[in-house]
LOLUMSE-831038 format. One record per residue (C-alpha): residue in three letters; x, y, z; residue number from 1; chain. Coordinates in nm, 3 decimals. Layout:
N
code,X,Y,Z,pos,unit
ALA,X,Y,Z,NUM,A .
...
END
This chain:
347
code,X,Y,Z,pos,unit
MET,-0.433,3.086,1.708,1,A .
THR,-0.075,2.888,1.693,2,A .
GLU,-0.042,2.507,1.551,3,A .
GLU,0.026,2.259,1.849,4,A .
ASN,0.348,2.050,1.726,5,A .
SER,0.267,1.775,1.939,6,A .
PHE,0.241,1.449,1.837,7,A .
SER,0.309,1.030,1.836,8,A .
VAL,0.390,0.812,1.584,9,A .
GLU,0.280,0.414,1.655,10,A .
GLU,0.402,0.116,1.440,11,A .
PRO,0.316,0.080,1.094,12,A .
GLN,0.062,-0.203,1.066,13,A .
GLU,-0.064,-0.421,0.762,14,A .
GLU,-0.416,-0.382,0.679,15,A .
GLY,-0.572,-0.552,0.355,16,A .
SER,-0.426,-0.480,0.062,17,A .
LEU,-0.263,-0.151,0.176,18,A .
PHE,0.027,-0.088,0.444,19,A .
GLU,0.045,0.169,0.730,20,A .
HIS,0.311,0.379,0.666,21,A .
HIS,0.237,0.694,0.889,22,A .
ARG,-0.025,0.684,1.179,23,A .
ILE,0.005,1.064,1.363,24,A .
VAL,-0.205,1.100,1.648,25,A .
ALA,-0.308,1.462,1.724,26,A .
ASP,-0.233,1.626,2.021,27,A .
PRO,-0.525,1.714,2.259,28,A .
ASN,-0.406,2.079,2.219,29,A .
GLN,-0.395,2.045,1.845,30,A .
GLN,-0.562,2.345,1.672,31,A .
MET,-0.747,2.319,1.374,32,A .
LEU,-0.506,2.284,1.066,33,A .
ARG,-0.579,2.123,0.680,34,A .
VAL,-0.459,1.784,0.686,35,A .
ASP,-0.232,1.845,0.396,36,A .
LYS,-0.020,2.127,0.601,37,A .
PHE,-0.044,1.900,0.885,38,A .
LEU,0.133,1.623,0.693,39,A .
MET,0.396,1.815,0.544,40,A .
ASP,0.517,1.891,0.886,41,A .
ARG,0.523,1.566,1.018,42,A .
VAL,0.613,1.360,0.708,43,A .
PRO,0.967,1.417,0.611,44,A .
ASN,1.047,1.447,0.237,45,A .
VAL,0.726,1.523,0.118,46,A .
THR,0.552,1.819,-0.076,47,A .
ARG,0.230,1.934,-0.050,48,A .
ASN,0.142,1.793,-0.432,49,A .
LYS,0.264,1.484,-0.285,50,A .
VAL,0.027,1.485,0.027,51,A .
GLN,-0.272,1.627,-0.186,52,A .
THR,-0.248,1.370,-0.448,53,A .
LEU,-0.218,1.074,-0.167,54,A .
ILE,-0.539,1.206,-0.029,55,A .
LYS,-0.709,1.240,-0.377,56,A .
ASP,-0.598,0.872,-0.442,57,A .
GLY,-0.766,0.789,-0.114,58,A .
PHE,-0.422,0.711,0.040,59,A .
VAL,-0.481,0.893,0.363,60,A .
GLN,-0.762,0.853,0.638,61,A .
VAL,-0.891,1.031,0.941,62,A .
ASN,-1.025,0.841,1.198,63,A .
GLU,-1.041,0.561,0.933,64,A .
ALA,-1.252,0.731,0.679,65,A .
SER,-1.127,0.915,0.365,66,A .
ILE,-1.107,1.284,0.358,67,A .
LYS,-1.085,1.590,0.136,68,A .
SER,-0.734,1.793,0.121,69,A .
ASN,-0.969,2.124,0.308,70,A .
TYR,-1.063,1.880,0.617,71,A .
LYS,-0.900,2.026,0.933,72,A .
VAL,-0.742,1.817,1.151,73,A .
LYS,-0.897,1.845,1.544,74,A .
PRO,-0.765,1.669,1.856,75,A .
ASN,-0.696,1.358,1.889,76,A .
ASP,-0.764,1.282,1.518,77,A .
VAL,-0.585,0.968,1.431,78,A .
VAL,-0.427,1.049,1.036,79,A .
THR,-0.297,0.738,0.847,80,A .
ILE,-0.102,0.702,0.561,81,A .
LYS,-0.153,0.349,0.368,82,A .
LEU,0.011,0.228,0.062,83,A .
LEU,0.031,-0.022,-0.178,84,A .
GLU,0.378,-0.154,-0.056,85,A .
PRO,0.526,-0.229,0.300,86,A .
PRO,0.748,0.022,0.436,87,A .
ARG,1.130,-0.031,0.377,88,A .
ASN,1.405,0.161,0.499,89,A .
GLU,1.711,-0.035,0.347,90,A .
GLU,1.998,0.160,0.157,91,A .
LEU,2.052,0.080,-0.255,92,A .
ILE,2.230,-0.212,-0.330,93,A .
PRO,2.468,-0.185,-0.627,94,A .
GLU,2.426,-0.497,-0.865,95,A .
ASP,2.652,-0.655,-1.154,96,A .
ILE,2.339,-0.664,-1.400,97,A .
PRO,2.411,-0.638,-1.778,98,A .
LEU,2.237,-0.293,-1.940,99,A .
ASN,2.161,-0.307,-2.310,100,A .
ILE,2.296,0.075,-2.350,101,A .
ILE,2.268,0.168,-2.714,102,A .
TYR,2.400,0.530,-2.702,103,A .
GLU,2.572,0.729,-2.419,104,A .
ASP,2.777,1.078,-2.362,105,A .
ASP,2.849,1.288,-2.082,106,A .
GLU,2.514,1.389,-2.019,107,A .
LEU,2.274,1.097,-2.084,108,A .
LEU,2.248,0.743,-2.197,109,A .
ILE,2.002,0.529,-2.402,110,A .
VAL,1.907,0.186,-2.211,111,A .
ASN,1.688,-0.070,-2.436,112,A .
LYS,1.473,-0.212,-2.121,113,A .
GLU,1.392,-0.597,-2.156,114,A .
ALA,1.063,-0.733,-2.038,115,A .
GLY,1.036,-0.848,-1.683,116,A .
MET,1.308,-0.586,-1.529,117,A .
VAL,1.171,-0.362,-1.276,118,A .
VAL,1.262,-0.017,-1.315,119,A .
HIS,1.281,0.115,-0.936,120,A .
PRO,1.296,-0.085,-0.624,121,A .
ALA,0.955,-0.159,-0.460,122,A .
HIS,0.741,-0.417,-0.306,123,A .
ASN,0.835,-0.755,-0.410,124,A .
ASN,1.141,-0.621,-0.612,125,A .
TRP,1.413,-0.478,-0.410,126,A .
SER,1.667,-0.596,-0.619,127,A .
GLY,1.747,-0.702,-0.968,128,A .
THR,1.594,-0.350,-1.098,129,A .
LEU,1.722,-0.109,-1.382,130,A .
VAL,1.856,0.144,-1.046,131,A .
ASN,2.016,-0.110,-0.895,132,A .
ALA,2.221,-0.165,-1.172,133,A .
LEU,2.265,0.165,-1.267,134,A .
ALA,2.402,0.244,-0.920,135,A .
PHE,2.661,-0.045,-1.018,136,A .
HIS,2.765,0.084,-1.355,137,A .
PHE,2.794,0.433,-1.259,138,A .
ASP,2.871,0.670,-1.002,139,A .
ASN,2.749,0.982,-0.872,140,A .
LEU,2.421,0.969,-1.073,141,A .
PRO,2.159,1.249,-1.004,142,A .
THR,1.899,1.171,-0.757,143,A .
SER,1.554,1.347,-0.798,144,A .
ARG,1.223,1.409,-0.645,145,A .
ASN,1.302,1.536,-0.231,146,A .
GLY,1.624,1.315,-0.205,147,A .
GLU,1.457,0.944,-0.280,148,A .
ILE,1.697,0.686,-0.401,149,A .
ARG,1.618,0.642,-0.767,150,A .
PRO,1.988,0.736,-0.958,151,A .
GLY,1.932,0.909,-1.297,152,A .
LEU,1.585,0.807,-1.326,153,A .
VAL,1.384,1.083,-1.534,154,A .
HIS,1.096,0.859,-1.612,155,A .
ARG,0.947,0.499,-1.598,156,A .
ILE,0.785,0.208,-1.861,157,A .
ASP,0.637,-0.128,-1.646,158,A .
LYS,0.790,-0.408,-1.521,159,A .
ASP,0.674,-0.612,-1.834,160,A .
THR,0.690,-0.334,-2.103,161,A .
SER,0.988,-0.336,-2.308,162,A .
GLY,1.183,-0.082,-2.443,163,A .
LEU,1.363,0.278,-2.443,164,A .
LEU,1.444,0.478,-2.128,165,A .
VAL,1.657,0.763,-2.116,166,A .
ILE,1.882,0.839,-1.784,167,A .
ALA,2.020,1.135,-1.684,168,A .
LYS,2.404,1.156,-1.571,169,A .
THR,2.440,1.502,-1.431,170,A .
GLU,2.206,1.718,-1.259,171,A .
ASN,2.153,1.976,-1.591,172,A .
ALA,2.038,1.691,-1.780,173,A .
MET,1.820,1.536,-1.508,174,A .
THR,1.645,1.897,-1.477,175,A .
LYS,1.626,1.973,-1.810,176,A .
LEU,1.510,1.643,-1.932,177,A .
ALA,1.267,1.623,-1.624,178,A .
LYS,1.113,1.958,-1.787,179,A .
GLN,1.084,1.832,-2.104,180,A .
PHE,0.848,1.509,-2.004,181,A .
PHE,0.639,1.780,-1.727,182,A .
ASP,0.546,1.982,-2.067,183,A .
HIS,0.478,1.668,-2.250,184,A .
THR,0.732,1.780,-2.504,185,A .
VAL,0.916,1.447,-2.532,186,A .
GLU,0.852,1.201,-2.831,187,A .
ARG,0.723,0.875,-2.762,188,A .
THR,0.630,0.581,-2.946,189,A .
TYR,0.478,0.238,-2.836,190,A .
TYR,0.355,-0.059,-3.015,191,A .
ALA,0.066,-0.267,-2.855,192,A .
LEU,-0.076,-0.560,-2.963,193,A .
VAL,-0.435,-0.539,-2.853,194,A .
TRP,-0.753,-0.772,-2.855,195,A .
GLY,-1.009,-0.719,-3.105,196,A .
ASP,-1.047,-0.522,-3.472,197,A .
VAL,-0.999,-0.172,-3.378,198,A .
LYS,-1.268,0.015,-3.601,199,A .
GLU,-1.104,0.336,-3.667,200,A .
ASN,-0.752,0.326,-3.843,201,A .
GLU,-0.636,0.616,-3.635,202,A .
GLY,-0.786,0.773,-3.328,203,A .
THR,-0.740,0.964,-3.000,204,A .
ILE,-0.836,0.816,-2.634,205,A .
THR,-0.888,1.095,-2.387,206,A .
GLY,-0.996,1.014,-2.076,207,A .
HIS,-0.875,1.115,-1.700,208,A .
ILE,-0.655,0.812,-1.517,209,A .
GLY,-0.686,0.736,-1.164,210,A .
ARG,-0.617,0.470,-0.964,211,A .
SER,-0.945,0.207,-0.959,212,A .
LEU,-1.190,0.255,-0.670,213,A .
LYS,-1.220,-0.133,-0.682,214,A .
ASN,-0.858,-0.258,-0.694,215,A .
ARG,-0.606,-0.001,-0.596,216,A .
LYS,-0.319,-0.192,-0.802,217,A .
VAL,-0.446,-0.082,-1.139,218,A .
MET,-0.566,0.235,-1.299,219,A .
SER,-0.875,0.337,-1.439,220,A .
VAL,-1.008,0.599,-1.678,221,A .
PHE,-1.279,0.844,-1.558,222,A .
PRO,-1.402,1.018,-1.871,223,A .
ASP,-1.625,1.265,-1.685,224,A .
GLY,-1.276,1.399,-1.518,225,A .
GLU,-1.444,1.387,-1.204,226,A .
TYR,-1.118,1.208,-1.077,227,A .
GLY,-0.733,1.123,-1.216,228,A .
LYS,-0.541,1.300,-1.427,229,A .
HIS,-0.560,1.438,-1.759,230,A .
ALA,-0.437,1.161,-2.066,231,A .
VAL,-0.435,1.172,-2.406,232,A .
SER,-0.316,0.882,-2.633,233,A .
HIS,-0.322,0.877,-2.990,234,A .
TYR,-0.288,0.569,-3.170,235,A .
LYS,-0.252,0.448,-3.577,236,A .
VAL,-0.317,0.093,-3.671,237,A .
LEU,0.012,-0.064,-3.854,238,A .
LYS,-0.156,-0.445,-3.888,239,A .
ARG,-0.519,-0.655,-3.888,240,A .
PHE,-0.520,-1.004,-3.749,241,A .
ASP,-0.903,-1.011,-3.744,242,A .
TYR,-0.929,-1.094,-3.421,243,A .
THR,-0.603,-0.874,-3.239,244,A .
THR,-0.504,-0.541,-3.386,245,A .
LEU,-0.117,-0.428,-3.408,246,A .
VAL,-0.124,-0.064,-3.317,247,A .
GLN,0.106,0.247,-3.306,248,A .
CYS,0.068,0.455,-2.984,249,A .
ASN,0.222,0.841,-2.911,250,A .
LEU,0.186,0.958,-2.606,251,A .
GLU,0.062,1.324,-2.518,252,A .
THR,0.048,1.248,-2.121,253,A .
GLY,0.253,1.030,-1.931,254,A .
ARG,0.066,0.825,-1.676,255,A .
THR,0.092,0.532,-1.480,256,A .
HIS,-0.061,0.251,-1.713,257,A .
GLN,-0.179,0.515,-1.979,258,A .
ILE,-0.162,0.298,-2.252,259,A .
ARG,-0.306,-0.014,-2.052,260,A .
ALA,-0.609,0.180,-1.939,261,A .
HIS,-0.720,0.368,-2.197,262,A .
PHE,-0.707,0.045,-2.430,263,A .
LYS,-0.913,-0.181,-2.186,264,A .
HIS,-1.154,0.163,-2.164,265,A .
ILE,-1.238,0.153,-2.551,266,A .
GLY,-1.271,-0.208,-2.536,267,A .
HIS,-0.953,-0.355,-2.695,268,A .
PRO,-0.727,-0.440,-2.362,269,A .
LEU,-0.367,-0.544,-2.474,270,A .
PHE,-0.277,-0.913,-2.541,271,A .
ASN,-0.178,-1.114,-2.224,272,A .
ASP,-0.209,-0.812,-2.009,273,A .
SER,-0.341,-0.995,-1.670,274,A .
ASN,-0.413,-0.695,-1.484,275,A .
TYR,-0.682,-0.550,-1.733,276,A .
GLY,-0.805,-0.853,-1.854,277,A .
GLY,-0.605,-0.929,-2.170,278,A .
ASP,-0.496,-1.301,-2.044,279,A .
LYS,-0.830,-1.466,-2.204,280,A .
VAL,-0.922,-1.486,-2.542,281,A .
ARG,-1.147,-1.162,-2.603,282,A .
ALA,-1.231,-1.195,-2.977,283,A .
GLY,-1.232,-1.497,-3.208,284,A .
GLU,-1.351,-1.817,-3.257,285,A .
VAL,-1.515,-2.082,-3.045,286,A .
PHE,-1.317,-2.380,-3.173,287,A .
THR,-1.058,-2.556,-2.926,288,A .
LYS,-0.818,-2.556,-3.213,289,A .
TYR,-0.769,-2.178,-3.178,290,A .
LYS,-0.799,-2.138,-2.814,291,A .
GLN,-0.496,-2.383,-2.815,292,A .
PHE,-0.320,-2.126,-3.021,293,A .
VAL,-0.445,-1.868,-2.810,294,A .
GLU,-0.281,-2.005,-2.524,295,A .
ASN,0.042,-2.124,-2.698,296,A .
THR,0.080,-1.740,-2.827,297,A .
PHE,0.061,-1.649,-2.447,298,A .
LYS,0.333,-1.875,-2.372,299,A .
MET,0.554,-1.736,-2.639,300,A .
VAL,0.470,-1.362,-2.529,301,A .
PRO,0.398,-1.400,-2.092,302,A .
ARG,0.343,-1.059,-2.014,303,A .
GLN,0.124,-0.744,-2.184,304,A .
ALA,0.213,-0.702,-2.527,305,A .
LEU,0.374,-0.335,-2.513,306,A .
HIS,0.655,-0.206,-2.652,307,A .
ALA,0.870,0.135,-2.603,308,A .
LYS,1.013,0.164,-2.924,309,A .
THR,1.101,0.504,-3.016,310,A .
LEU,1.181,0.796,-2.789,311,A .
GLY,1.287,1.166,-2.920,312,A .
PHE,1.383,1.477,-2.704,313,A .
ILE,1.638,1.809,-2.678,314,A .
HIS,1.952,1.691,-2.565,315,A .
PRO,2.001,1.907,-2.255,316,A .
THR,2.308,2.013,-2.370,317,A .
THR,2.345,2.087,-2.746,318,A .
GLY,1.988,2.158,-2.768,319,A .
LYS,1.972,1.934,-3.105,320,A .
PHE,1.671,1.680,-3.119,321,A .
MET,1.770,1.362,-3.070,322,A .
GLN,1.556,1.045,-3.157,323,A .
PHE,1.606,0.696,-3.094,324,A .
ASP,1.457,0.341,-3.216,325,A .
SER,1.482,-0.004,-3.113,326,A .
GLU,1.363,-0.331,-3.264,327,A .
LEU,1.073,-0.516,-3.153,328,A .
PRO,1.191,-0.783,-2.888,329,A .
GLU,1.151,-1.165,-2.990,330,A .
ASP,0.893,-1.262,-2.803,331,A .
LEU,0.676,-0.995,-2.924,332,A .
SER,0.755,-1.022,-3.274,333,A .
GLY,0.714,-1.378,-3.280,334,A .
ALA,0.361,-1.347,-3.148,335,A .
ILE,0.310,-1.106,-3.409,336,A .
GLU,0.429,-1.340,-3.699,337,A .
ARG,0.222,-1.616,-3.526,338,A .
TRP,-0.088,-1.403,-3.601,339,A .
GLU,-0.006,-1.342,-3.920,340,A .
LYS,0.018,-1.686,-3.983,341,A .
TYR,-0.290,-1.821,-3.845,342,A .
ILE,-0.498,-1.583,-4.024,343,A .
SER,-0.335,-1.641,-4.386,344,A .
THR,-0.387,-2.001,-4.309,345,A .
ARG,-0.738,-2.016,-4.176,346,A .
GLY,-0.938,-2.115,-4.461,347,A .
END
């Protein structure tokens, strides 16, 4: 049997909360072919793993129905790829945005990102990102993953998470650092202020993380592992404020929203995390004075209370272990001080 390569592509359309990026109508003479192979031949700059992930996460449909990777495309099937953000074909525009660089050498640099800065351009955030700044300040940064425009990026942290990122300046650094992240050998420590009095002084949260089946913009934990990717977060309690807890988190894996999803799963969402239910009073008193205190503290730290504090890895050239630390930003340290004072003066 031979594959029929004839197909048509129609203009993308917006549908609900997902945006159609590709609509491919199989030719009437299409031979039976697995959908992942079908798409690899027709979508530029995509790997089989990427296609299979899209299928697993529910972003690929055939005739408006979700399918599995082993589905075989038949004549006249309509195969669509719908994503959370609308399609965009514009080139990356360098922007003169200040960067807080705490270390730099010929191979890499360490940036302390402020909360509110998006790392990579995406829907509603095409400018003002870390990548736009990197493109301005540095020439010829290596680009990873099938030619996508993401100069120097080895990993990311969320828009409203502050803290440390390592940026590769050479292809050698990009390759070796990316492998360390892939192998989960990079040491990452986060500080998070979470709701509630975390029972154990230290512990481990394990549970597959995948896109929510109800809200595609957030991640959910699937403890039985029937969906999502394996994820492990270790934590240690640093300070207790009766109704909130400051914890140190060390990631064994690096999934999207891992700390935020894991702590929501165990009943302790991050303080003021609007996507995971932390932007309302989740523990404490019923008094108006307490509610006003919480609201004022929300205003002080208007984001999820999460900071990427330390980062450790093997230098791609010297082979030596390097570790970097950062101070807590003013908004988060200020919120912690407010909780300390509130608890100490409650009586």
